[in-house]
TORPAZA-525761 format. One line per 8 residues: number of its first residue (from 1); for each residue x, y, z of N, C-alpha, C. Coordinates in pm, whole numbers, plus 32768, in hexadecimal, padded with zeros to 4 digits. Example, Ala and Ser with C-alpha at 12.3 -4.5 7.8 and 13.67 -1.06 7.14 Angstrom:
! residues 2
1	8527 7DC7 830C 84CE 7E3E 830C 8528 7EB6 830C | 8505 7F1F 82C4 8557 7F96 82CA 850A 8003 8313
This chain:
! residues 210
1	1979 2F75 7BD3 1934 2F81 7BCA 1882 2F57 7BAA | 1820 2EED 7BDD 17BF 2EBE 7B5D 1728 2F16 7BE9 | 16DD 2F3F 7BAD 1692 2FD5 7BB4 1628 2F79 7BA5 | 15C7 2F49 7BEB 1565 2EFC 7BDB 14E2 2F70 7C1F | 148F 2F4E 7B92 141F 3006 7BA9 13A9 2F87 7B98 | 1378 2FAB 7C15 12CD 2F98 7C4A 127A 3005 7BFA | 11D8 2FAC 7B8D 11BB 2FE9 7B66 1140 2FAB 7B65 | 10F1 3026 7B3F 103E 2FEE 7B5E 1021 3001 7AE7
9	0FC3 2F7A 7AD0 0FB4 2F45 7A4B 100E 2F88 79EA | 1005 2F63 79A8 1068 2F59 78F3 109C 3006 78CC | 103A 3059 78E4 102C 30EE 78BE 10AA 3119 78B6 | 10FD 30B9 78FE 116F 3142 794F 11EA 30E5 7908 | 1201 3087 78B1 1256 3016 78C9 12BC 3024 784C | 1273 307A 77E6 12E2 30D5 77AF 132D 30FC 77B3 | 12D6 316F 780F 132E 3202 7849 136C 31A5 78A6 | 139F 3161 78E1 1405 3159 7948 1478 30F3 792E
17	146A 30AE 7899 14D3 305B 783B 1512 30E9 7811 | 14DD 3170 77D9 150F 3180 77AC 1575 31DD 77D0 | 1505 31F7 786F 158A 324E 78D5 1616 3219 792C | 15F3 313F 78DE 1656 3115 790F 1666 30A7 797A | 15BE 307D 7982 15D1 2FE7 79E5 15C5 2FA2 7961 | 15F9 2F38 79C1 164D 2EC1 79AF 15B6 2E3E 7A1F | 1587 2EC1 7A46 1541 2DF9 7A85 14D4 2E4B 7AB1 | 145A 2E18 7A77 139B 2E57 7AAF 139E 2DF6 7B20
25	134E 2E25 7B9D 12DC 2DED 7BA6 1222 2E35 7B69 | 1222 2DBA 7B4F 116D 2DED 7B02 10FC 2DC4 7B89 | 10D5 2E06 7BC2 103D 2E00 7C20 0FED 2E62 7BD2 | 0F85 2E65 7C67 0EE4 2E9A 7C46 0F07 2F11 7CFD | 0E9D 2F32 7CB0 0E83 2F46 7D7F 0EFE 2FA4 7DA3 | 0F2E 2FF0 7DA2 0F96 302A 7DB1 0F84 3051 7E3A | 0EFE 30DC 7E57 0EBD 30E6 7EC3 0F01 309D 7F41 | 0F0D 302C 7F1F 0EC4 2FC4 7F7F 0F56 2F6C 7FB7
33	0FD2 2F97 7F53 1042 2F39 7F5B 1054 2EEA 7EB7 | 0FBA 2F27 7E80 0FDF 2E8E 7E34 0FB7 2E03 7E18 | 0F71 2DAC 7DD8 0F28 2D34 7D88 0F34 2CF9 7D0E | 0F1B 2CDE 7D36 0F24 2C73 7C98 0EEF 2CE3 7C3D | 0F43 2C9B 7BDA 0EDE 2CC7 7B3A 0E99 2C6E 7AED | 0E69 2CC9 7A6F 0DF6 2C96 7A3A 0E4B 2C27 79E2 | 0E11 2BBF 79A2 0E59 2B6D 7932 0E83 2B9B 78F5 | 0E30 2C15 78C0 0E31 2C7B 7844 0ECC 2CCA 7829
41	0EDA 2CCD 78CF 0F27 2D63 78C3 0FAE 2D14 78E3 | 0F9D 2C96 7922 1020 2C19 791F 1046 2C2F 78B2 | 0FD3 2BCD 782F 1023 2BBE 77DC 1087 2C18 7766 | 1006 2C91 7729 106F 2CFC 7729 10BA 2D32 776A | 10B5 2D51 77E3 1187 2D52 7819 11C0 2D19 77FB | 11B4 2CA5 77F7 1200 2C0B 77FD 123D 2C7A 775F | 120E 2C20 7722 1241 2C24 7658 129C 2C9C 7665 | 1229 2CFB 76BC 127A 2D92 765F 1344 2D8A 76AE
49	1320 2D44 7741 13A3 2D5A 77A0 13E3 2D17 775A | 13B1 2C7D 7710 140D 2C56 76D3 1455 2C99 7657 | 140F 2CE8 7634 144B 2D10 75A9 14CE 2D40 75AB | 14D8 2D75 766B 14FB 2E1C 765D 157E 2DC8 76C3 | 1573 2D38 7689 160A 2D46 772A 15F1 2D18 77D2 | 15B7 2D6D 77E8 156B 2DA3 7846 14D1 2D25 789E | 1552 2CF3 7931 14F2 2CA8 798D 14B8 2CD7 79C0 | 13E3 2C85 79BB 138D 2C7D 79D2 136D 2C2A 7A9C
57	138D 2C5F 7AB7 1339 2C39 7B4E 127C 2C2D 7B65 | 125F 2BF2 7B89 11F1 2C39 7BBA 1192 2C2B 7C68 | 116C 2C7B 7C8A 111B 2C14 7CED 10F9 2BC8 7D14 | 10CC 2B91 7D8D 1092 2B22 7D8D 1046 2B7F 7E07 | 0FDF 2B99 7E2B 0F6F 2BB5 7E64 0F0F 2BF8 7E32 | 0E9D 2BA0 7ED8 0E1E 2B97 7E51 0DDF 2C2B 7EDD | 0DF7 2C77 7F0E 0DBF 2CD9 7F6C 0E29 2D0B 7FAB | 0DF3 2D88 7FC4 0E60 2E0C 8035 0E36 2DA6 80BF
65	0E84 2DD5 8114 0E6D 2DAA 81B9 0EC4 2D75 81A8 | 0EDD 2D0A 8211 0F08 2D0A 8263 0F57 2C41 8206 | 0FD4 2C04 824B 0FD6 2B9A 81B6 0FBF 2B19 8212 | 0F05 2B3D 8275 0F2A 2AB2 82A1 0EAA 2A43 823C | 0EB2 2A0D 8200 0E36 29DD 8152 0DC9 2986 818D | 0DA5 295B 8150 0D21 28F4 81A2 0D3A 28C9 8101 | 0D12 2828 818F 0D12 27B3 80F5 0CD5 27D9 8064 | 0C51 2841 808E 0C1F 2878 7FE7 0CAA 28BB 7FB2
73	0CC4 2907 7FFE 0D32 2968 7FCE 0DB6 2935 7FBE | 0DF3 2888 7FE2 0E4A 2870 7FA1 0E40 281E 7EE9 | 0D9F 2802 7F13 0D77 27F8 7EAE 0D9E 280A 7E08 | 0D78 288B 7E1B 0D20 28EA 7DB8 0DD7 2932 7DBE | 0E3C 2915 7E19 0EF9 290A 7DDB 0F29 28A7 7D65 | 0F3C 2840 7DBA 0F2D 281C 7D7E 0EF2 2803 7CA1 | 0EB2 27D4 7CAE 0E43 27F7 7C4A 0EA1 286E 7C0B | 0EAF 28EF 7C37 0ED3 2964 7BF7 0F61 2941 7BD9
81	0FB7 28EC 7C02 1031 28AA 7C0F 104E 286C 7B80 | 0FB9 2850 7B78 0FA9 27B3 7B1A 0FB5 2836 7A63 | 0F5B 2874 7A97 0F5C 28D8 7A2E 0FDE 291B 7A0D | 1018 29A9 7A61 1089 2997 7A3A 10D9 2932 7A17 | 1106 28B2 7A07 1139 284F 79CC 1131 2859 7990 | 10CD 2858 7932 10A3 2838 78B0 10D1 28EB 786B | 10AF 2908 78A9 111F 2971 784E 116F 299D 7870 | 11A8 294E 787D 1250 298A 7883 1279 2A0E 78BE
89	1267 2A11 7922 128D 2A94 7999 1342 2A23 79EC | 137E 2AB1 79D6 13F6 2A6C 79EF 1424 2A54 7AB2 | 139D 2A79 7B03 137B 2A60 7B70 1321 2A99 7BF2 | 131E 2A5B 7C4C 12C4 2AAE 7CC7 12ED 2B24 7CD2 | 1292 2B42 7D35 12DB 2BA3 7DC3 1245 2B67 7E0E | 124D 2B2C 7EAD 121A 2AE9 7ECC 1250 2AFF 7F7C | 118C 2AE5 7FD8 11F7 2B14 805F 117B 2AB1 8085 | 1183 2A53 80FA 1157 2A3B 815D 112C 29FB 81EA
97	10E2 2A27 8228 1114 2A16 82C3 10A4 29FA 82FA | 10CE 29B7 8386 105B 2983 8412 102F 2A01 8433 | 0FBD 29EB 84AC 0FC3 2A6F 84C4 1006 2A7A 8572 | 105B 2A7E 856A 111B 2A4A 85B6 1162 2A7E 856F | 1110 2ABC 84ED 11AA 2B0C 84DC 1237 2AD7 8481 | 1224 2A2B 8489 1273 29F1 844E 1254 2991 83ED | 12CC 2980 8363 1289 2936 833E 1238 28DB 8309 | 11E4 28E5 82B2 1185 2893 8257 11A3 27E6 8226
105	121D 27BE 82BE 1250 2776 8257 11F8 26F6 81CC | 11A0 26A8 8226 1169 2651 81A4 1159 265E 8136 | 111A 26FC 8146 10A9 270C 8093 114D 2785 807B | 1193 27CD 809F 121A 27B2 805C 1258 2733 804B | 123D 2719 8038 129A 265B 8001 124D 266D 7FA1 | 11E2 264F 7FA7 118F 2663 7F36 11A1 26C3 7EAE | 119D 271C 7ED9 11B8 2750 7E85 11FC 277D 7E2B | 12BF 2772 7E85 1338 2755 7E55 1342 26D0 7DF8
113	1314 2689 7E50 1317 25F8 7DD2 12F7 25E9 7D09 | 126A 263F 7D1E 123D 266A 7CE1 124F 26BC 7C4E | 1286 2779 7CB5 12EA 27A3 7C6A 132C 276B 7C46 | 137F 270C 7C81 144C 26E0 7C71 143B 267B 7BDC | 13DC 2619 7BEC 139C 25A4 7BA9 138E 2620 7B33 | 137A 265F 7B0A 1365 269C 7A89 139D 2725 7A7E | 144D 2724 7AA9 1490 27B8 7A7C 1477 283B 7AC6 | 1416 27FB 7B18 1401 28A8 7B3E 1421 28B6 7BCB
121	1485 294C 7BBB 14D7 295B 7C2B 1442 29BD 7C8B | 14B2 2971 7CF4 1463 29D5 7D5E 1483 2A3C 7DE7 | 1459 2AAB 7DEB 148A 2AEB 7E48 13F9 2B0B 7EB4 | 143B 2B1A 7F0C 13E1 2B11 7FC9 13B1 2BD4 7F9D | 134D 2C35 7FC1 135F 2CBF 7F94 133D 2D02 8039 | 1321 2D3B 8020 12DE 2DA4 80DD 12E1 2D60 812A | 1266 2D0C 8184 1226 2CA4 8181 12A1 2C53 820C | 132F 2C8A 81AE 1385 2C73 822D 13EF 2CA8 8261
129	13CF 2D4B 8266 13AA 2D7F 82D3 1346 2D9A 8349 | 12E7 2D40 832D 1291 2D1E 8399 12E9 2CAA 8421 | 1336 2C4D 83D0 1379 2BDC 8412 13D9 2C3E 8495 | 13B8 2C10 851F 13FD 2C63 858E 14C0 2C48 8556 | 14FC 2CC5 8562 1585 2CBF 8528 15F7 2C3B 8580 | 15BB 2BFA 85F8 161C 2BAC 8643 15CB 2B35 860E | 1574 2B22 85A7 152E 2A8D 854C 1593 2A8B 84C2 | 15B5 2B3E 848E 15D4 2B55 83F9 1645 2AD0 83B8
137	166A 2AFB 83F9 16EE 2A79 83E7 16E4 2A1C 83B9 | 16B6 29A2 8432 166F 291F 83F7 1601 291D 8385 | 1590 29B0 838D 152F 2998 8311 1573 2977 82CD | 160E 29E0 825E 1647 2A25 81FF 167D 29AA 8210 | 1706 2910 8244 16FF 28C9 8218 16AA 286A 81F6 | 160A 286C 8232 15C2 27C4 822E 15AF 281E 815F | 154E 2889 8198 154F 28BD 80E0 15C5 288B 8065 | 161F 28B8 8070 16C7 2890 8067 1697 27ED 7FF1
145	16C4 27AF 806A 16E7 270B 8057 1623 26C3 8014 | 1593 2700 803A 152A 26DB 7FAA 154C 272C 7F3D | 15B5 27A4 7F34 15A3 27B6 7E86 157D 283C 7E8F | 1558 28AB 7EED 152D 2902 7EE5 1625 2921 7ECC | 1614 29BD 7E2C 1659 29F3 7E50 169A 2A92 7E71 | 1623 2AC1 7EB1 1631 2B64 7E9B 15C6 2B70 7EFD | 1619 2BD9 7F4F 1584 2C0B 7FAB 158B 2C86 7FC6 | 14F8 2CC9 7F90 1505 2D59 7FBE 14C4 2D7E 8036
153	151B 2DD5 8062 14F9 2E45 80F6 151B 2ECB 810E | 14C1 2F0B 815A 14F0 2F63 8177 1542 2F5A 81F1 | 1532 2F1F 8235 15B0 2ED4 8281 15B3 2F22 8347 | 150D 2F12 8310 14D5 2F95 8391 1438 2FA7 8390 | 1404 2FFA 8407 13C8 3023 8444 139C 308C 83B4 | 130C 30A9 8381 130D 30E3 82DE 1334 3156 82FC | 12F8 31B8 83A0 1309 324F 839D 13AC 3261 8378 | 13DF 31C6 83B5 1493 3216 8375 14AB 322A 830F
161	1510 32B4 82DA 14FB 32A6 827E 1576 31FB 823F | 15BF 320F 81C7 1610 31A0 8173 16AA 31D6 8206 | 16B2 3217 822F 1753 3251 8232 1707 3273 82B7 | 16B2 3250 8323 16B7 3200 838D 16B0 3199 8390 | 169D 310A 8344 1688 3093 833E 1726 307D 82D4 | 1777 30AF 82AD 1806 30B7 827B 1832 302C 82B6 | 1831 3036 831D 189C 2FF9 838A 1886 2F6A 8393 | 1817 2F43 8385 17B5 2EC7 83AA 17C7 2E8E 8308
169	1798 2EE1 82BD 17A3 2EAF 821C 185D 2E79 820D | 188E 2EC5 825E 191B 2E90 8215 194C 2DE6 8279 | 18F2 2DC8 831D 1901 2D96 8386 18DC 2CF2 82E7 | 185C 2D2F 82A3 1867 2CBE 827D 1880 2C79 8218 | 18B6 2CE9 8193 18FD 2C9D 8151 1977 2C51 8180 | 1993 2C6F 8230 1A12 2C10 8234 19D3 2B79 823D | 1991 2B6A 823C 194D 2AD2 825E 1988 2A66 81F5 | 191E 2A7B 8178 193F 29F9 8139 199C 2A4D 809E
177	19F2 2A57 8050 1A1A 2A89 7FE8 19AE 2A3B 7F38 | 1955 29A6 7FAC 1918 29B1 7F42 188E 29E6 7F30 | 1891 2A22 7F78 1808 2AA3 7FA1 1816 2B18 7F83 | 179A 2B4D 7EED 17D6 2BD3 7EBB 176B 2C47 7F21 | 1792 2C78 7F71 1782 2CE4 7FDF 1753 2D5D 7F83 | 16E0 2D78 7F87 16AB 2DDA 7EE7 1664 2E4C 7F40 | 169F 2EC0 7F59 164D 2F17 7FD9 15D3 2F62 7F77 | 1574 2F91 7FEA 14F3 2FE1 7F8F 14A2 3044 7FD7
185	1477 30C6 7FB8 140F 30E3 7FD3 1450 318B 8036 | 13F2 31E6 7FB2 146D 3253 7FDD 1498 3277 7FA9 | 14EB 3221 7F47 158B 31FA 7EF7 1559 326D 7E8C | 15A7 32CF 7E6A 155C 32FE 7DDE 15DD 335D 7D77 | 15E5 3305 7CFF 1614 3331 7CB7 16B7 33ED 7CE7 | 1649 3445 7D49 1686 3473 7D8A 16CD 347C 7DDB | 16B7 341B 7E5B 171E 3419 7EBB 178C 3373 7EE7 | 1798 334C 7E1C 17D8 32C8 7E41 1849 3302 7E20
193	188D 3357 7DEC 190F 3344 7DC6 1969 3398 7E8D | 1910 33BD 7EF6 192C 33B1 7F76 18DB 3349 7FD3 | 1899 32D4 7F90 189F 3283 7FCD 18D5 3209 7FB7 | 197A 3242 7F28 19E1 31DE 7F16 1A10 31EB 7F68 | 1A57 3261 7FB0 1AC1 32A0 800D 1A98 3214 808C | 19FC 31E7 80B2 19F3 31D6 811D 19FE 3132 8133 | 19C3 30CE 80B2 19DD 305D 8094 19FD 3029 800D | 1A62 2FAA 802C 1A6F 2FAD 7F9E 19C4 2F45 7F62
201	19C6 2F51 7EC3 1947 2F27 7E75 193F 2F3F 7E39 | 190C 2EAE 7DE4 1902 2E67 7D98 1897 2E4C 7D4F | 17FA 2E53 7D88 1796 2EA7 7D68 1763 2EE4 7DDF | 16FA 2F16 7D93 16AD 2F49 7DE0 1625 2F6F 7D73 | 15F7 2F95 7DB0 1550 2FA6 7D7A 14F5 303C 7DE8 | 148B 3044 7D87 1438 30A4 7D8C 140B 30C7 7CE6 | 137C 311E 7D5C 131D 314B 7CE7 134A 31CF 7C87 | 138E 3207 7CEC 13F6 32A2 7CC6 1478 32A8 7C8E
209	148D 321B 7C7F 157E 31F3 7C53 1580 31FE 7BDB | 1522 320C 7B5A 1573 324B 7AE6 1528 32D4 7AF8
C-alpha cells in the first residue's frame, strides 16, 4: 500500500518520509484545505524527495473556499503550473468546478494538456466530493479520458467518517481499472488497519497517515 502524506510547507517532509511516506502532497495553508506553496518550497521539496526516491505532488489551488475559479484565478493557476513543470515536481493535485458543482471541463482540459505534455501526473483532489453522487461516475470516466490517474475522495459528506463512506468509495473503485481511487480525510496510522478490513486499499492519503 502506498501512503501519501499531506505536508504543509517543507518542515515535516523529512520526518514523513522517514516514517514511511512514499509520496508527498505538498501544500501551504492546511487550515483552509491547502493552497499552492511558494516556488522556493517546491524547489527544495522536489530536490529532497527526488534524492529519497519519493514522489512529490504539488497542490494547484490559488485560495481556500470553493473550487469555482474566476478568469484571473485560472490564469494564476496556469502560471503556477508552468513553474511546477520547470521545478520538475512529479505531479499536481487539482480540482475545478462550475457553480452547479459539475466539472469545469474547458479549464480542466487546459490544465491536463499542459501537464500531460510535460510529463506531469494528474490527480483530482477532494473537490470531487462536491459533485453530486449520481454524476460522479461520468465525471470519473471523463477525467480518466483526459489523463487523470487518481481521485482523492472522502467518499461522501465531510461530517461522515471515512468508515461511513466506505461503501461508496468501494463503488467508485469498481468503475474503471485505469483510475486509482485514493481515500482520504480522517485516515490515520491508528485506524488504517481497521479500514483495510472494509476496503481493498492500494493508496491512502492523510496528514497523519504515517
